[in-house]
Wavefront OBJ file of the C-alpha trace (Angstrom):
o trace
v 0.164 -0.173 0.293
v 1.550 3.423 -1.107
v 2.179 5.638 1.712
v -0.050 8.537 2.037
v 1.259 12.072 4.180
v -1.188 14.043 6.302
v 0.076 17.534 5.727
v -1.594 21.025 6.880
v -1.646 23.850 4.718
v -1.675 27.066 6.499
v -3.649 28.920 3.808
v -6.297 26.090 3.203
v -6.612 24.255 6.638
v -6.885 26.928 9.270
v -9.212 29.979 9.874
v -9.568 32.771 11.734
v -10.267 32.510 15.273
v -14.015 33.617 16.153
v -13.276 34.098 19.689
v -10.500 36.266 19.610
v -12.135 38.158 16.466
v -9.443 36.836 13.933
v -6.316 37.528 16.113
v -5.247 34.114 16.197
v -5.814 30.624 13.542
v -7.428 27.492 14.546
v -7.987 24.288 12.588
v -10.861 24.791 9.951
v -12.982 21.856 11.256
v -14.843 21.007 7.972
v -11.609 21.060 6.082
v -9.389 19.123 8.852
v -12.382 16.731 8.947
v -12.664 16.087 5.327
v -8.497 15.328 5.038
v -8.566 13.338 8.057
v -11.865 10.987 6.941
v -9.630 10.842 3.223
v -6.522 9.440 4.887
v -8.311 7.239 7.148
v -10.463 5.576 4.144
v -7.242 5.762 2.229
v -5.505 3.402 4.709
v -8.532 1.090 4.696
v -9.419 1.603 8.206
v -13.419 1.595 9.268
v -14.789 4.267 11.380
v -15.481 1.466 13.756
v -12.282 -0.126 14.193
v -10.665 3.438 14.738
v -13.179 3.913 17.545
v -12.344 0.839 19.416
v -8.653 1.669 19.033
v -9.387 5.305 20.523
v -12.017 4.276 22.951
v -14.369 6.741 21.265
v -17.838 5.981 19.645
v -17.976 6.121 16.128
v -20.492 8.693 16.047
v -18.088 11.230 17.814
v -15.611 10.437 15.494
v -17.983 10.862 12.313
v -19.126 14.255 13.958
v -15.557 15.089 13.951
v -14.898 14.045 10.076
v -17.786 15.989 9.307
v -16.929 18.877 10.892
v -19.576 19.257 13.524
v -17.030 19.304 16.435
v -13.612 21.001 16.484
v -10.031 19.506 16.290
v -7.193 20.329 18.302
v -3.682 20.061 18.139
v -3.187 17.181 20.711
v -6.602 15.240 19.417
v -5.232 15.338 16.051
v -2.215 13.792 16.626
v -4.054 10.885 18.957
v -6.126 10.393 15.850
v -3.392 10.011 13.495
v -1.434 7.756 15.976
v -4.459 5.236 16.190
v -4.596 5.103 12.724
v -0.667 4.356 12.308
v -1.256 1.684 14.989
v -3.642 -0.241 12.663
v -1.856 0.206 9.212
v -0.657 -3.188 8.838
v 3.183 -3.581 8.270
v 4.134 -4.210 4.868
v 4.976 -8.211 4.017
v 8.471 -9.098 4.611
v 10.043 -10.361 1.977
v 12.460 -12.982 2.499
v 15.679 -13.021 -0.036
v 16.905 -16.555 -0.752
v 20.359 -17.523 0.174
v 23.028 -18.231 -2.277
v 24.639 -21.965 -2.042
v 28.375 -22.129 -2.603
v 29.493 -24.707 -5.061
v 32.106 -25.870 -2.217
l 1 2 3 4 5 6 7 8 9 10 11 12 13 14 15 16 17 18 19 20 21 22 23 24 25 26 27 28 29 30 31 32 33 34 35 36 37 38 39 40 41 42 43 44 45 46 47 48 49 50 51 52 53 54 55 56 57 58 59 60 61 62 63 64 65 66 67 68 69 70 71 72 73 74 75 76 77 78 79 80 81 82 83 84 85 86 87 88 89 90 91 92 93 94 95 96 97 98 99 100 101 102
């Protein structure tokens, strides 16, 4: 399976903070959620399996991915770490040993 990176773009994935009237930036929950969902699906991980790994309901995770809840940096790290733990390792390729003609 091809490795897919999860990158954040400061111009597209963040928005002005509504609490401080635009002085700071926060994650845009809809854009981050869409990116997170695409990342999870590309890895072939079901929402219910991710929920079990993170000890969260799939409804809560679905709300996050749909942008109904906000993302924090710590939670995003936890989400991506859980996905990383669920990705199966690549198969080991055993090399055939050459036999010496001695």
